[in-house]
C-alpha positions in Angstrom: 0.6 -1.0 -13.1 -1.3 -4.3 -12.1 2.0 -5.9 -11.3 3.1 -3.1 -9.0 -0.3 -3.3 -6.8 0.2 -7.0 -6.4 4.0 -6.8 -5.8 3.1 -4.0 -3.2 0.6 -6.1 -1.6 3.0 -9.0 -1.3 5.8 -6.9 0.2 3.3 -5.3 2.7 2.3 -8.9 3.8 5.7 -9.8 4.4 7.7 -6.8 5.6 4.9 -5.5 7.7 2.4 -8.3 8.6 -0.3 -6.9 6.9 -3.4 -8.5 5.7 -4.0 -7.8 2.2 -7.0 -8.4 0.1 -6.3 -7.6 -3.5 -9.3 -6.8 -5.9 -8.7 -6.9 -9.7 -11.1 -4.6 -11.4 -11.7 -3.9 -15.1 -10.3 -0.3 -14.7 -8.4 -0.3 -11.4 -7.1 -2.5 -9.0 -7.7 -2.1 -5.1 -5.6 -3.3 -2.4 -7.0 -3.2 0.8 -4.4 -3.9 3.7 -4.6 -3.7 7.5 -3.0 -4.7 10.8 -3.4 -3.7 14.5 -3.0 0.0 14.4 -3.1 0.9 10.6 -5.1 0.3 7.6 -5.8 1.8 4.2 -6.3 1.3 0.6 -3.9 1.3 -2.5 -6.0 2.2 -5.7 -4.1 1.6 -9.0 -5.1 2.2 -12.6 -3.2 2.6 -16.0 -2.4 6.5 -14.9 -3.3 6.7 -11.3 -1.7 5.4 -8.0 -3.3 6.6 -4.9 -2.7 5.3 -1.3 -4.7 6.3 1.6 -3.2 5.2 5.0 -5.1 5.5 8.5 -2.7 5.3 11.5 -4.0 4.5 15.1 -3.0 6.3 18.0 0.3 4.5 18.6 1.5 4.5 15.1 0.8 8.3 14.7 3.8 9.4 15.9 5.8 7.5 13.3 3.5 9.1 10.3 6.7 10.5 8.5 8.8 7.4 8.8 5.9 5.1 7.7 5.2 7.7 4.7 8.9 7.9 3.7 8.9 4.0 3.5 5.9 3.6 1.5 7.1 6.2 -1.0 10.5 4.9 -1.3 8.9 1.3 -2.1 6.3 2.4 -4.5 9.0 4.6 -6.3 11.4 1.5 -6.7 8.4 -0.4 -8.0 7.7 2.1 -10.4 11.4 2.5 -11.8 11.6 -1.2 -11.9 
């Protein structure tokens, strides 16, 4: 699962120009990500993957599209 978190952070940096800070822990890893108008955290452990994204006013109308893109990428990484 650690590879998924790291790969997702690289993807977010390249594709969405986000700043990502990766924190490797003993039990779970965290990826803090941000860019103007959006920020959040990805938490991943051996059996949990949780993402929390906060969108600013300008990006909130695109919530469904952004959510679909995130889910699609994470599904792809999980199946890889």
